[in-house]
N, CA, C and O atoms as a DFTB+ gen file, in Angstrom:
628 C
 N C O
     1  1      33.373      66.733      59.454
     2  2      34.504      66.662      59.964
     3  2      35.055      67.965      59.446
     4  3      34.972      68.201      58.240
     5  1      35.702      68.967      60.406
     6  2      36.476      69.970      59.849
     7  2      38.090      69.963      59.830
     8  3      38.740      69.224      60.569
     9  1      38.584      70.729      59.045
    10  2      40.008      70.798      58.958
    11  2      40.511      72.100      59.379
    12  3      40.031      73.112      58.869
    13  1      41.371      72.172      60.200
    14  2      41.995      73.724      60.416
    15  2      43.417      73.632      59.722
    16  3      44.123      72.630      59.836
    17  1      43.770      74.710      59.020
    18  2      44.908      74.891      58.516
    19  2      45.460      76.083      59.083
    20  3      44.776      77.107      59.111
    21  1      46.576      76.059      59.519
    22  2      47.362      77.051      60.120
    23  2      48.585      77.460      59.197
    24  3      49.211      76.593      58.588
    25  1      48.917      78.848      59.107
    26  2      49.904      79.125      58.548
    27  2      50.730      80.235      59.239
    28  3      50.225      81.125      59.924
    29  1      52.056      80.094      58.989
    30  2      52.972      81.119      59.815
    31  2      53.024      82.249      58.866
    32  3      53.230      82.076      57.664
    33  1      52.830      83.454      59.429
    34  2      53.198      84.663      58.998
    35  2      53.939      85.465      59.831
    36  3      53.797      85.640      61.041
    37  1      54.839      85.994      58.983
    38  2      55.963      87.014      59.638
    39  2      55.211      88.190      60.425
    40  3      54.457      88.938      59.802
    41  1      55.405      88.331      61.680
    42  2      54.682      89.527      62.566
    43  2      55.937      90.367      62.813
    44  3      55.902      91.026      63.852
    45  1      57.014      90.472      62.077
    46  2      58.178      91.322      62.748
    47  2      57.690      92.886      62.421
    48  3      57.134      93.295      61.401
    49  1      58.069      93.606      63.587
    50  2      57.831      95.007      63.822
    51  2      58.957      95.826      63.070
    52  3      60.121      95.431      63.003
    53  1      58.550      96.875      62.571
    54  2      59.370      97.699      61.979
    55  2      60.221      98.271      63.238
    56  3      59.803      98.255      64.396
    57  1      61.603      98.828      62.788
    58  2      62.399      99.297      63.858
    59  2      61.861     100.603      64.519
    60  3      61.127     101.417      63.959
    61  1      62.303     100.676      65.711
    62  2      61.667     101.927      66.490
    63  2      60.460     101.890      67.012
    64  3      59.722     100.991      66.606
    65  1      59.952     102.819      68.013
    66  2      58.790     102.691      68.812
    67  2      57.857     103.693      68.262
    68  3      58.003     104.883      68.543
    69  1      56.878     103.267      67.471
    70  2      56.099     104.139      66.817
    71  2      55.256     105.076      67.648
    72  3      55.062     106.250      67.336
    73  1      54.687     104.394      68.899
    74  2      53.980     105.012      69.717
    75  2      54.700     106.178      70.279
    76  3      54.286     107.334      70.188
    77  1      55.774     105.828      70.853
    78  2      56.719     106.802      71.484
    79  2      56.881     107.934      70.424
    80  3      56.720     109.111      70.745
    81  1      57.226     107.528      69.057
    82  2      57.342     108.572      68.208
    83  2      56.066     109.613      67.713
    84  3      56.203     110.737      67.230
    85  1      54.904     108.949      67.959
    86  2      53.761     109.863      67.969
    87  2      53.736     110.712      68.728
    88  3      53.713     111.892      68.378
    89  1      53.734     110.269      70.132
    90  2      53.584     111.121      71.276
    91  2      54.613     112.296      71.563
    92  3      54.363     113.375      72.101
    93  1      55.946     111.792      71.030
    94  2      57.032     112.736      71.217
    95  2      56.948     113.648      70.066
    96  3      57.412     114.785      70.152
    97  1      56.348     113.190      68.928
    98  2      56.146     114.221      67.610
    99  2      55.119     115.220      68.047
   100  3      55.328     116.410      67.811
   101  1      53.861     114.783      68.758
   102  2      52.870     115.574      69.215
   103  2      53.547     116.735      70.276
   104  3      53.301     117.939      70.206
   105  1      54.413     116.124      71.225
   106  2      54.926     117.185      72.165
   107  2      55.919     118.204      71.561
   108  3      56.099     119.323      72.043
   109  1      56.467     117.789      70.609
   110  2      57.419     118.561      69.821
   111  2      56.592     119.639      68.784
   112  3      56.841     120.838      68.660
   113  1      55.690     118.971      68.180
   114  2      54.634     120.085      67.624
   115  2      54.112     120.895      68.239
   116  3      53.897     121.981      67.701
   117  1      53.721     120.664      69.583
   118  2      53.140     121.693      70.645
   119  2      54.230     122.649      70.881
   120  3      53.998     123.807      70.532
   121  1      55.290     122.412      71.366
   122  2      56.296     123.166      71.934
   123  2      56.730     124.258      70.682
   124  3      56.817     125.479      70.806
   125  1      56.967     123.487      69.488
   126  2      57.255     124.436      68.315
   127  2      56.224     125.436      68.046
   128  3      56.459     126.621      67.808
   129  1      54.946     124.836      68.102
   130  2      53.704     125.754      67.808
   131  2      53.676     126.764      68.439
   132  3      53.365     127.826      67.900
   133  1      54.035     126.665      69.906
   134  2      54.003     127.702      70.874
   135  2      54.937     128.741      70.527
   136  3      54.543     129.906      70.466
   137  1      56.048     128.457      70.310
   138  2      57.096     129.378      69.920
   139  2      56.875     129.918      68.609
   140  3      57.275     131.065      68.409
   141  1      56.346     129.335      67.742
   142  2      55.946     129.992      66.408
   143  2      54.872     131.044      66.705
   144  3      54.967     132.175      66.227
   145  1      53.827     130.668      67.510
   146  2      52.746     131.819      67.658
   147  2      53.351     133.004      68.390
   148  3      52.889     134.138      68.268
   149  1      54.493     132.687      69.222
   150  2      54.984     133.732      69.992
   151  2      55.899     134.812      69.023
   152  3      55.865     136.041      69.099
   153  1      56.602     134.107      68.232
   154  2      57.447     134.768      67.442
   155  2      56.736     135.261      65.956
   156  3      57.119     136.323      65.463
   157  1      55.850     134.571      65.376
   158  2      55.346     134.824      64.095
   159  2      53.878     134.235      63.795
   160  3      53.637     133.393      62.930
   161  1      52.979     134.802      64.625
   162  2      51.720     134.247      64.635
   163  2      50.871     133.964      63.238
   164  3      49.977     133.119      63.180
   165  1      51.254     134.742      62.191
   166  2      50.390     134.246      60.880
   167  2      51.332     133.003      60.197
   168  3      50.959     132.658      59.075
   169  1      52.295     132.425      60.653
   170  2      52.722     131.270      60.185
   171  2      51.615     130.018      60.797
   172  3      51.229     129.088      60.089
   173  1      51.341     130.148      61.769
   174  2      50.358     128.975      62.377
   175  2      49.030     129.653      61.800
   176  3      48.282     128.833      61.267
   177  1      48.618     130.858      61.793
   178  2      47.304     131.119      61.672
   179  2      47.034     130.942      60.303
   180  3      45.980     130.396      59.976
   181  1      47.855     131.335      59.442
   182  2      47.396     131.396      57.918
   183  2      48.273     130.440      57.140
   184  3      47.755     129.521      56.504
   185  1      49.590     130.623      57.166
   186  2      50.439     129.553      56.290
   187  2      50.049     127.990      56.485
   188  3      49.875     127.291      55.487
   189  1      49.932     127.521      57.641
   190  2      49.861     126.250      58.063
   191  2      48.502     125.618      57.589
   192  3      48.345     124.550      56.999
   193  1      47.453     126.633      58.031
   194  2      46.090     125.876      57.525
   195  2      45.954     126.153      56.136
   196  3      45.232     125.387      55.499
   197  1      46.620     127.295      55.411
   198  2      46.401     127.145      53.934
   199  2      46.872     125.926      53.068
   200  3      46.374     125.512      52.021
   201  1      47.910     125.476      53.732
   202  2      48.426     124.129      53.030
   203  2      47.153     123.138      52.645
   204  3      47.208     122.364      51.689
   205  1      46.097     123.251      53.439
   206  2      44.965     122.611      53.211
   207  2      43.620     123.184      52.699
   208  3      42.564     122.555      52.631
   209  1      43.828     124.509      52.343
   210  2      42.701     125.069      51.904
   211  2      41.915     125.611      53.203
   212  3      40.749     125.933      52.975
   213  1      42.361     125.760      54.512
   214  2      41.683     126.015      55.772
   215  2      41.747     127.554      56.260
   216  3      41.137     128.034      57.216
   217  1      42.567     128.164      55.441
   218  2      42.880     129.492      55.581
   219  2      43.154     130.396      54.278
   220  3      43.504     129.779      53.271
   221  1      43.055     131.541      54.208
   222  2      42.339     132.604      55.136
   223  2      40.855     132.429      55.156
   224  3      40.297     131.833      54.235
   225  1      40.183     132.932      56.187
   226  2      40.805     133.915      57.252
   227  2      41.649     133.187      58.144
   228  3      41.581     131.962      58.251
   229  1      42.575     134.021      58.893
   230  2      43.479     133.478      59.947
   231  2      42.607     132.471      60.823
   232  3      41.450     132.706      61.171
   233  1      43.291     131.366      61.116
   234  2      42.451     130.527      61.969
   235  2      43.624     129.645      62.808
   236  3      44.001     128.539      62.420
   237  1      44.138     130.309      64.012
   238  2      45.223     129.770      64.825
   239  2      45.161     128.358      65.157
   240  3      46.091     127.557      65.070
   241  1      43.666     128.071      65.647
   242  2      43.329     126.921      66.449
   243  2      43.401     125.870      65.144
   244  3      44.003     124.845      65.465
   245  1      43.059     125.865      64.112
   246  2      43.172     124.933      62.916
   247  2      44.637     124.657      62.683
   248  3      45.158     123.546      62.586
   249  1      45.254     125.899      62.603
   250  2      46.626     125.752      62.095
   251  2      47.390     125.055      63.207
   252  3      48.401     124.444      62.861
   253  1      47.033     125.058      64.579
   254  2      47.867     124.412      65.411
   255  2      47.538     122.810      65.436
   256  3      48.305     121.911      65.781
   257  1      46.356     122.710      65.032
   258  2      45.640     121.215      65.142
   259  2      46.736     120.522      63.725
   260  3      47.515     119.581      63.877
   261  1      46.540     121.188      62.579
   262  2      47.513     120.757      61.614
   263  2      48.789     120.554      61.958
   264  3      49.311     119.454      61.772
   265  1      49.525     121.695      62.560
   266  2      50.980     121.409      62.705
   267  2      51.193     120.629      63.689
   268  3      52.378     120.299      63.722
   269  1      50.365     120.031      64.790
   270  2      50.522     119.130      65.546
   271  2      50.442     117.768      65.145
   272  3      51.029     116.818      65.665
   273  1      49.607     117.755      64.103
   274  2      49.274     116.372      63.412
   275  2      50.578     116.055      62.394
   276  3      50.991     114.907      62.228
   277  1      51.159     117.213      61.745
   278  2      52.207     117.037      61.060
   279  2      53.568     116.569      62.025
   280  3      54.432     115.775      61.652
   281  1      53.533     117.205      63.236
   282  2      54.653     116.529      64.326
   283  2      54.323     115.227      64.547
   284  3      55.290     114.468      64.485
   285  1      53.112     114.644      64.821
   286  2      53.046     113.224      65.098
   287  2      53.567     112.448      64.088
   288  3      54.418     111.601      64.359
   289  1      53.076     112.659      62.665
   290  2      53.594     111.997      61.556
   291  2      55.037     111.926      61.436
   292  3      55.606     110.873      61.149
   293  1      55.648     113.025      61.649
   294  2      57.061     113.313      61.439
   295  2      57.812     112.503      62.663
   296  3      58.941     112.032      62.527
   297  1      57.091     112.408      63.797
   298  2      57.614     111.704      65.088
   299  2      57.769     110.217      64.861
   300  3      58.697     109.589      65.369
   301  1      56.610     109.519      63.893
   302  2      56.570     108.260      63.479
   303  2      57.966     108.000      62.726
   304  3      58.751     107.143      63.134
   305  1      58.175     108.652      61.805
   306  2      59.283     108.676      60.956
   307  2      60.626     108.688      61.589
   308  3      61.582     108.001      61.229
   309  1      60.600     109.592      62.632
   310  2      61.780     109.645      63.479
   311  2      62.035     108.331      64.229
   312  3      63.160     107.848      64.356
   313  1      60.903     107.783      64.720
   314  2      60.939     106.494      65.451
   315  2      61.622     105.554      64.584
   316  3      62.648     104.970      64.932
   317  1      61.009     105.388      63.352
   318  2      61.600     104.434      62.311
   319  2      63.170     104.623      62.055
   320  3      63.963     103.682      62.019
   321  1      63.487     105.890      61.892
   322  2      64.944     106.219      61.799
   323  2      65.815     105.761      62.854
   324  3      66.797     105.042      62.669
   325  1      65.390     106.239      64.060
   326  2      65.963     105.961      65.393
   327  2      66.247     104.327      65.681
   328  3      67.335     103.873      66.035
   329  1      65.173     103.641      65.476
   330  2      65.275     102.187      65.547
   331  2      65.996     101.614      64.621
   332  3      66.492     100.516      64.871
   333  1      66.227     102.298      63.227
   334  2      66.795     101.493      62.268
   335  2      68.446     101.822      62.444
   336  3      69.307     101.080      61.971
   337  1      68.718     102.946      63.134
   338  2      70.164     103.301      63.165
   339  2      70.687     102.684      64.393
   340  3      71.908     102.566      64.497
   341  1      69.871     102.255      65.387
   342  2      70.294     101.401      66.653
   343  2      71.203     102.394      67.533
   344  3      72.277     101.899      67.872
   345  1      70.957     103.704      67.959
   346  2      71.948     104.376      68.535
   347  2      72.092     103.699      70.073
   348  3      71.242     102.919      70.503
   349  1      72.973     103.998      70.643
   350  2      73.475     103.322      71.906
   351  2      73.347     104.233      73.237
   352  3      73.593     103.783      74.357
   353  1      72.947     105.523      72.999
   354  2      72.827     106.356      74.438
   355  2      71.635     107.408      74.040
   356  3      71.422     107.869      72.919
   357  1      71.057     107.618      75.010
   358  2      70.027     108.632      75.212
   359  2      70.304     109.932      74.487
   360  3      69.447     110.526      73.833
   361  1      71.693     110.382      74.661
   362  2      71.913     111.639      74.290
   363  2      72.100     111.533      72.699
   364  3      71.814     112.517      72.017
   365  1      72.499     110.544      72.190
   366  2      72.461     110.375      70.778
   367  2      71.250     110.246      69.966
   368  3      71.105     110.621      68.803
   369  1      70.360     109.644      70.759
   370  2      68.799     109.872      70.237
   371  2      68.432     111.329      70.429
   372  3      67.894     111.862      69.458
   373  1      68.602     111.969      71.366
   374  2      68.274     113.240      71.371
   375  2      68.923     114.188      70.292
   376  3      68.336     115.061      69.653
   377  1      70.188     113.859      70.223
   378  2      71.086     114.703      69.234
   379  2      70.306     114.080      67.683
   380  3      70.179     114.857      66.736
   381  1      69.926     112.921      67.603
   382  2      69.178     112.633      66.277
   383  2      67.876     113.328      65.774
   384  3      67.459     113.496      64.628
   385  1      67.292     113.728      67.154
   386  2      66.017     114.453      67.102
   387  2      66.246     115.910      66.856
   388  3      65.365     116.610      66.358
   389  1      67.447     116.386      67.206
   390  2      67.744     117.823      66.876
   391  2      68.131     117.774      65.208
   392  3      67.653     118.621      64.454
   393  1      68.899     116.871      64.788
   394  2      69.169     116.511      63.477
   395  2      67.975     116.182      62.406
   396  3      67.969     116.469      61.208
   397  1      67.057     115.563      63.092
   398  2      65.936     115.598      62.234
   399  2      65.108     116.798      62.200
   400  3      64.480     117.110      61.189
   401  1      65.088     117.482      63.280
   402  2      64.431     118.963      63.202
   403  2      65.116     119.857      62.141
   404  3      64.504     120.778      61.602
   405  1      66.417     119.556      61.855
   406  2      67.229     120.498      61.015
   407  2      66.758     119.844      59.440
   408  3      66.632     120.606      58.482
   409  1      66.548     118.524      59.326
   410  2      66.297     118.094      58.135
   411  2      64.805     118.290      57.662
   412  3      64.496     118.316      56.470
   413  1      63.831     118.439      58.789
   414  2      62.671     118.730      58.425
   415  2      62.496     120.265      57.927
   416  3      61.745     120.636      57.025
   417  1      63.335     121.057      58.697
   418  2      63.446     122.467      58.182
   419  2      63.928     122.801      56.950
   420  3      63.435     123.687      56.252
   421  1      65.008     122.033      56.606
   422  2      65.745     122.335      55.177
   423  2      64.929     121.918      54.089
   424  3      64.770     122.610      53.084
   425  1      64.331     120.635      54.291
   426  2      63.514     120.061      53.290
   427  2      62.036     120.236      53.138
   428  3      61.497     120.290      52.032
   429  1      61.389     120.323      54.279
   430  2      59.793     120.594      54.204
   431  2      59.607     122.057      54.363
   432  3      58.888     122.637      53.549
   433  1      60.132     122.668      55.251
   434  2      59.875     124.322      55.641
   435  2      60.388     125.023      54.417
   436  3      59.660     125.783      53.779
   437  1      61.682     124.768      54.067
   438  2      62.240     125.599      53.148
   439  2      62.104     125.360      51.773
   440  3      62.310     126.215      50.912
   441  1      61.734     124.129      51.548
   442  2      61.580     123.763      49.995
   443  2      60.095     123.311      49.615
   444  3      59.469     123.833      48.693
   445  1      59.674     122.442      50.297
   446  2      58.072     121.830      49.933
   447  2      57.063     122.899      50.281
   448  3      56.250     123.246      49.425
   449  1      57.066     123.457      51.518
   450  2      56.054     124.394      52.002
   451  2      56.121     125.580      51.135
   452  3      54.996     125.921      50.772
   453  1      57.096     126.339      50.672
   454  2      56.794     127.470      49.758
   455  2      56.187     127.124      48.375
   456  3      55.366     127.853      47.819
   457  1      56.652     125.949      47.855
   458  2      55.968     125.379      46.630
   459  2      54.507     125.011      46.773
   460  3      53.691     125.389      45.933
   461  1      54.137     124.229      47.896
   462  2      52.841     123.912      48.225
   463  2      51.920     125.059      48.321
   464  3      50.881     125.127      47.664
   465  1      52.310     125.935      49.130
   466  2      51.648     127.195      49.278
   467  2      51.454     128.128      48.044
   468  3      50.456     128.800      47.782
   469  1      52.498     128.038      47.416
   470  2      52.168     128.712      45.881
   471  2      51.190     127.918      45.101
   472  3      50.265     128.496      44.529
   473  1      51.306     126.872      45.051
   474  2      50.285     125.869      44.306
   475  2      48.772     125.963      44.665
   476  3      47.871     125.708      43.865
   477  1      48.583     126.382      46.033
   478  2      47.419     126.474      46.218
   479  2      46.990     127.881      46.524
   480  3      45.935     128.131      47.108
   481  1      47.813     128.759      46.124
   482  2      47.545     130.261      46.027
   483  2      47.476     130.744      47.283
   484  3      46.706     131.700      47.375
   485  1      48.034     130.406      48.330
   486  2      48.117     130.950      49.715
   487  2      48.689     132.553      49.715
   488  3      49.716     132.801      49.082
   489  1      48.051     133.517      50.377
   490  2      48.440     134.617      50.669
   491  2      49.966     134.639      51.512
   492  3      50.633     135.668      51.622
   493  1      50.307     133.522      51.985
   494  2      51.202     133.473      52.904
   495  2      52.527     132.591      52.367
   496  3      53.376     132.021      53.052
   497  1      52.425     132.667      51.081
   498  2      53.540     131.934      50.364
   499  2      54.708     132.546      50.267
   500  3      54.832     133.570      49.596
   501  1      55.837     131.916      51.017
   502  2      57.104     132.627      51.311
   503  2      57.897     132.304      50.026
   504  3      57.554     131.405      49.258
   505  1      58.952     133.071      49.842
   506  2      59.891     132.781      48.752
   507  2      60.482     131.411      48.587
   508  3      60.462     130.672      49.571
   509  1      61.001     130.987      47.474
   510  2      61.626     129.712      47.455
   511  2      62.950     129.839      46.927
   512  3      63.147     130.433      45.867
   513  1      64.045     129.223      47.723
   514  2      63.924     128.445      49.011
   515  2      63.454     129.871      50.061
   516  3      63.420     131.086      49.866
   517  1      63.158     129.047      51.139
   518  2      62.869     129.921      52.450
   519  2      63.796     129.278      53.722
   520  3      63.336     128.647      54.673
   521  1      64.900     129.531      53.538
   522  2      65.924     129.269      54.599
   523  2      65.810     130.407      55.708
   524  3      66.745     131.187      55.888
   525  1      64.751     130.466      56.370
   526  2      64.637     131.518      57.242
   527  2      65.157     131.080      58.734
   528  3      64.632     130.106      59.274
   529  1      66.160     131.787      59.368
   530  2      66.763     131.580      60.774
   531  2      65.582     131.157      61.746
   532  3      65.604     130.104      62.383
   533  1      64.558     132.071      61.796
   534  2      63.762     131.810      62.694
   535  2      63.006     130.367      62.783
   536  3      62.764     129.803      63.850
   537  1      62.675     129.862      61.500
   538  2      62.112     128.656      61.202
   539  2      63.164     127.699      61.727
   540  3      62.830     126.851      62.554
   541  1      64.311     127.775      61.332
   542  2      65.558     126.840      61.824
   543  2      65.320     126.739      63.317
   544  3      65.251     125.626      63.838
   545  1      65.198     127.788      63.991
   546  2      65.141     127.770      65.580
   547  2      63.878     126.792      66.042
   548  3      63.911     125.855      66.840
   549  1      62.725     127.327      65.262
   550  2      61.541     126.613      65.505
   551  2      61.822     124.991      65.383
   552  3      61.450     124.239      66.284
   553  1      62.360     124.605      64.455
   554  2      62.400     123.152      64.031
   555  2      63.612     122.362      64.871
   556  3      63.573     121.162      65.139
   557  1      64.632     123.221      65.211
   558  2      65.502     122.586      66.380
   559  2      64.681     122.239      67.586
   560  3      64.734     121.141      68.142
   561  1      63.906     123.257      67.964
   562  2      63.069     122.996      69.130
   563  2      62.277     121.773      69.131
   564  3      62.289     120.947      70.043
   565  1      61.439     121.683      67.832
   566  2      60.988     120.603      67.784
   567  2      61.585     119.164      67.731
   568  3      60.936     118.146      67.972
   569  1      62.737     119.200      67.428
   570  2      63.602     118.054      67.359
   571  2      64.125     117.882      68.668
   572  3      64.182     116.730      69.099
   573  1      64.527     118.850      69.398
   574  2      65.031     118.675      70.773
   575  2      63.769     118.052      71.468
   576  3      63.938     116.967      72.026
   577  1      62.716     118.532      71.489
   578  2      61.591     118.047      72.385
   579  2      61.262     116.388      72.025
   580  3      61.182     115.427      72.790
   581  1      61.113     116.472      70.567
   582  2      60.944     115.187      70.101
   583  2      61.778     114.036      70.562
   584  3      61.311     113.083      71.187
   585  1      63.300     114.195      70.154
   586  2      64.138     113.471      70.929
   587  2      64.146     113.188      72.410
   588  3      64.271     112.030      72.811
   589  1      64.024     114.147      73.189
   590  2      63.898     114.044      74.578
   591  2      62.792     113.379      75.095
   592  3      62.905     112.552      76.000
   593  1      61.576     113.723      74.513
   594  2      60.454     112.852      75.096
   595  2      60.345     111.385      74.638
   596  3      59.963     110.405      75.277
   597  1      60.742     111.478      73.475
   598  2      61.069     109.892      72.809
   599  2      62.029     109.041      73.844
   600  3      61.735     107.908      74.226
   601  1      63.054     109.650      74.189
   602  2      63.836     108.996      75.305
   603  2      63.268     108.673      76.426
   604  3      63.383     107.504      76.796
   605  1      62.484     109.660      77.279
   606  2      61.749     109.551      78.254
   607  2      60.574     108.532      78.393
   608  3      60.278     107.986      79.456
   609  1      59.975     108.347      77.274
   610  2      58.729     107.470      77.396
   611  2      58.933     106.304      76.420
   612  3      57.913     105.616      76.379
   613  1      59.952     105.834      75.588
   614  2      60.307     104.920      74.862
   615  2      59.946     103.324      75.466
   616  3      59.387     102.450      74.803
   617  1      60.366     103.202      76.740
   618  2      60.187     102.009      77.361
   619  2      58.795     101.909      78.222
   620  3      58.431     100.888      78.806
   621  1      58.251     102.856      78.202
   622  2      56.761     103.034      78.537
   623  2      55.826     102.944      77.705
   624  3      54.787     102.626      78.282
   625  1      55.698     103.077      76.591
   626  2      54.730     102.970      75.732
   627  2      54.681     101.907      74.817
   628  3      53.753     101.828      74.012
């Protein structure tokens, strides 16, 4: 004779659509990466891969893969924030994306990245802090594409 025991476990999902956040983060990372390559190729070719010891020599392909991977992870974080704050319009979600781009610029690009690159001895180590205007533009584009794509695919994935 066998006995089955069933137990109830909470299966509550975190707020936001992590799938949409991942895909939107990838799209934003690609858009930003293309802009970075057009404006300052060493950022993608040397600085980004240097974070993980993958450059020098310059390697824009590896840099782009690393950069887009960061975009995907940050897209998941964005999805969690978007879900938690419960915005009531697509425009507000896109606006949150732009704000998220500014936050990632101010914290990650301007503060964390210079420290990290210095710690690993990268030849591409910028000054600390590195509040560079082109980098702000790149991160705003990331956030704009992130928010727009998130809105467009949120219900589909």
